[in-house]
C-alpha positions as a Markdown table, in Angstrom:
| # | Residue | x | y | z |
|---|---|---|---|---|
| 1 | Met | 76.1 | 50.5 | 85.8 |
| 2 | Lys | 73.6 | 52.4 | 87.7 |
| 3 | Asn | 75.8 | 52.2 | 90.9 |
| 4 | Tyr | 78.5 | 53.3 | 88.7 |
| 5 | Tyr | 76.6 | 56.9 | 87.5 |
| 6 | Thr | 75.8 | 57.0 | 90.8 |
| 7 | Ile | 79.5 | 57.0 | 92.3 |
| 8 | Lys | 80.3 | 59.5 | 89.4 |
| 9 | Leu | 77.7 | 62.1 | 90.1 |
| 10 | Leu | 78.8 | 62.1 | 94.1 |
| 11 | Leu | 82.1 | 62.0 | 93.2 |
| 12 | Ile | 81.1 | 65.3 | 91.1 |
| 13 | Leu | 79.5 | 66.9 | 93.8 |
| 14 | Val | 81.7 | 66.1 | 96.8 |
| 15 | Thr | 84.2 | 68.1 | 94.5 |
| 16 | Phe | 82.2 | 71.1 | 93.7 |
| 17 | Leu | 81.0 | 71.6 | 97.4 |
| 18 | Ser | 85.1 | 71.1 | 98.3 |
| 19 | Phe | 86.2 | 73.7 | 96.3 |
| 20 | Asn | 83.5 | 76.1 | 97.8 |
| 21 | Ile | 84.0 | 75.5 | 101.3 |
| 22 | Ile | 87.9 | 76.3 | 100.4 |
| 23 | Thr | 87.9 | 79.0 | 98.2 |
| 24 | Gly | 84.9 | 80.5 | 101.1 |
| 25 | Cys | 82.4 | 81.2 | 98.2 |
| 26 | Gly | 79.4 | 82.4 | 99.7 |
| 27 | Lys | 80.8 | 83.9 | 102.7 |
| 28 | Lys | 80.4 | 87.2 | 103.7 |
| 29 | Gly | 82.6 | 89.6 | 102.1 |
| 30 | Gly | 83.8 | 86.7 | 99.8 |
| 31 | Ala | 81.9 | 88.4 | 97.0 |
| 32 | Gly | 84.0 | 90.7 | 94.2 |
| 33 | Lys | 88.4 | 90.3 | 93.4 |
| 34 | Leu | 90.9 | 91.9 | 95.6 |
| 35 | Ile | 92.2 | 95.4 | 95.1 |
| 36 | Lys | 93.4 | 96.2 | 98.5 |
| 37 | Thr | 94.0 | 94.9 | 102.1 |
| 38 | His | 95.5 | 97.7 | 104.4 |
| 39 | Thr | 96.0 | 97.7 | 107.9 |
| 40 | Glu | 96.7 | 100.1 | 110.8 |
| 41 | Gly | 96.7 | 98.9 | 114.5 |
| 42 | Asp | 94.2 | 96.4 | 115.2 |
| 43 | Val | 91.9 | 98.1 | 112.1 |
| 44 | Thr | 91.9 | 96.3 | 108.8 |
| 45 | Val | 90.0 | 97.9 | 105.4 |
| 46 | Thr | 89.7 | 95.5 | 102.5 |
| 47 | Ile | 88.5 | 97.1 | 99.0 |
| 48 | Lys | 86.7 | 94.2 | 96.6 |
| 49 | Gly | 85.4 | 95.1 | 93.1 |
| 50 | Ser | 84.5 | 93.2 | 89.8 |
| 51 | Arg | 88.3 | 93.9 | 88.8 |
| 52 | Asn | 91.4 | 93.2 | 90.8 |
| 53 | Tyr | 92.2 | 97.0 | 90.4 |
| 54 | Phe | 90.8 | 100.5 | 89.9 |
| 55 | Lys | 90.9 | 101.6 | 86.7 |
| 56 | Lys | 91.1 | 105.2 | 85.0 |
| 57 | Gly | 86.9 | 106.4 | 84.9 |
| 58 | Gln | 84.4 | 105.0 | 86.6 |
| 59 | Asn | 84.8 | 102.1 | 89.5 |
| 60 | Thr | 82.1 | 100.6 | 91.7 |
| 61 | Phe | 83.6 | 98.7 | 95.0 |
| 62 | Lys | 82.6 | 97.4 | 98.4 |
| 63 | Leu | 84.8 | 98.4 | 101.9 |
| 64 | Phe | 85.0 | 96.0 | 104.3 |
| 65 | Phe | 86.5 | 97.5 | 107.7 |
| 66 | Thr | 87.2 | 94.3 | 110.4 |
| 67 | Lys | 88.7 | 95.4 | 113.7 |
| 68 | Gly | 90.7 | 92.3 | 115.6 |
| 69 | Gly | 89.6 | 90.2 | 112.6 |
| 70 | Ser | 85.8 | 91.1 | 113.4 |
| 71 | Pro | 83.2 | 93.7 | 111.2 |
| 72 | Phe | 82.8 | 96.6 | 113.0 |
| 73 | Asp | 80.6 | 99.6 | 111.9 |
| 74 | Ala | 83.0 | 102.5 | 111.0 |
| 75 | Gly | 80.0 | 105.1 | 111.1 |
| 76 | Lys | 77.3 | 106.2 | 108.5 |
| 77 | Asp | 79.8 | 108.9 | 107.6 |
| 78 | Val | 82.6 | 107.0 | 106.2 |
| 79 | Lys | 84.5 | 109.5 | 103.3 |
| 80 | Leu | 87.1 | 108.1 | 100.9 |
| 81 | Ser | 89.0 | 110.2 | 98.5 |
| 82 | Phe | 91.7 | 109.4 | 95.7 |
| 83 | Tyr | 94.6 | 112.1 | 96.3 |
| 84 | Met | 97.5 | 112.9 | 93.2 |
| 85 | Pro | 100.0 | 115.2 | 93.9 |
| 86 | Ala | 101.0 | 118.2 | 91.7 |
| 87 | Met | 103.3 | 117.0 | 88.7 |
| 88 | Pro | 105.3 | 120.3 | 87.3 |
| 89 | Pro | 105.0 | 122.3 | 85.3 |
| 90 | Thr | 101.4 | 121.6 | 84.1 |
| 91 | Met | 99.4 | 119.2 | 86.3 |
| 92 | Pro | 97.7 | 120.5 | 88.6 |
| 93 | Glu | 97.3 | 118.3 | 91.9 |
| 94 | Met | 94.0 | 115.9 | 91.7 |
| 95 | Asn | 91.1 | 115.2 | 94.2 |
| 96 | Asp | 88.7 | 112.4 | 93.5 |
| 97 | Asn | 86.1 | 112.1 | 96.2 |
| 98 | Ala | 84.3 | 108.3 | 96.1 |
| 99 | Val | 80.4 | 108.2 | 97.1 |
| 100 | Ile | 80.2 | 106.1 | 99.9 |
| 101 | Ser | 77.1 | 104.2 | 101.6 |
| 102 | Pro | 76.3 | 101.6 | 104.4 |
| 103 | Ala | 75.2 | 98.1 | 103.0 |
| 104 | Ser | 73.2 | 95.5 | 104.4 |
| 105 | Asn | 76.2 | 94.1 | 106.7 |
| 106 | Lys | 78.1 | 95.3 | 109.3 |
| 107 | Gly | 81.6 | 97.0 | 108.3 |
| 108 | Glu | 80.4 | 96.6 | 105.0 |
| 109 | Tyr | 80.2 | 99.9 | 102.3 |
| 110 | Asn | 79.0 | 100.2 | 98.7 |
| 111 | Gly | 81.5 | 102.8 | 96.9 |
| 112 | Ser | 81.7 | 104.3 | 93.2 |
| 113 | Ala | 84.5 | 106.7 | 92.1 |
| 114 | Lys | 85.5 | 108.2 | 89.0 |
| 115 | Leu | 89.6 | 108.7 | 88.8 |
| 116 | Gln | 90.5 | 111.0 | 86.0 |
| 117 | Met | 93.9 | 109.0 | 85.4 |
| 118 | Gly | 95.5 | 105.9 | 86.0 |
| 119 | Gln | 98.7 | 106.3 | 88.1 |
| 120 | Lys | 99.7 | 106.0 | 91.8 |
| 121 | Trp | 96.8 | 107.5 | 93.9 |
| 122 | Thr | 96.9 | 107.9 | 97.9 |
| 123 | Val | 93.3 | 106.9 | 99.0 |
| 124 | Asn | 92.4 | 108.8 | 102.0 |
| 125 | Ile | 89.7 | 106.9 | 104.3 |
| 126 | Leu | 87.9 | 108.9 | 107.2 |
| 127 | Tyr | 85.8 | 106.9 | 109.5 |
| 128 | Ala | 84.6 | 106.7 | 112.9 |
| 129 | Asn | 84.7 | 110.6 | 113.8 |
| 130 | Asn | 87.6 | 111.4 | 112.0 |
| 131 | Lys | 90.0 | 108.5 | 112.2 |
| 132 | Lys | 92.2 | 107.9 | 109.2 |
| 133 | Ile | 94.1 | 105.5 | 107.0 |
| 134 | Ser | 96.0 | 106.3 | 104.3 |
| 135 | Phe | 97.2 | 103.9 | 101.1 |
| 136 | Asp | 98.6 | 104.1 | 98.0 |
| 137 | Ile | 96.9 | 102.4 | 94.6 |
| 138 | Asn | 97.8 | 102.2 | 91.0 |
| 139 | Ala | 94.8 | 102.9 | 89.0 |
| 140 | Lys | 95.0 | 101.7 | 85.0 |
| 141 | Glu | 94.1 | 103.1 | 82.3 |
């Protein structure tokens, strides 16, 4: 009977460890849910947050920069802004700037932004001496 419980415990442990290895738990950059990945040339920007989307109001997130598949330092002065064009006749264009700061790992940055509304926004990221990456996201209400 003792061997039965030992084998059962080992099977549970092996299953748990296999799941963590397969899903990448504990891997750098693994924390958070994927909001968006965008690649231009050999540079990829990945945004992750506590939800897999941005929403109207306050949002916190992490930015990950990779070049050729490896993390790289995008500089101390990374900037991220959300842009929405005017919708005549009543709504002017909107620009919401995020606060971005380097995190402890190479190529990782912490961010927070307050979006005025849910809808389609263009994300503009300036990095590494004014190189620019832009892509669209849809924020929820």
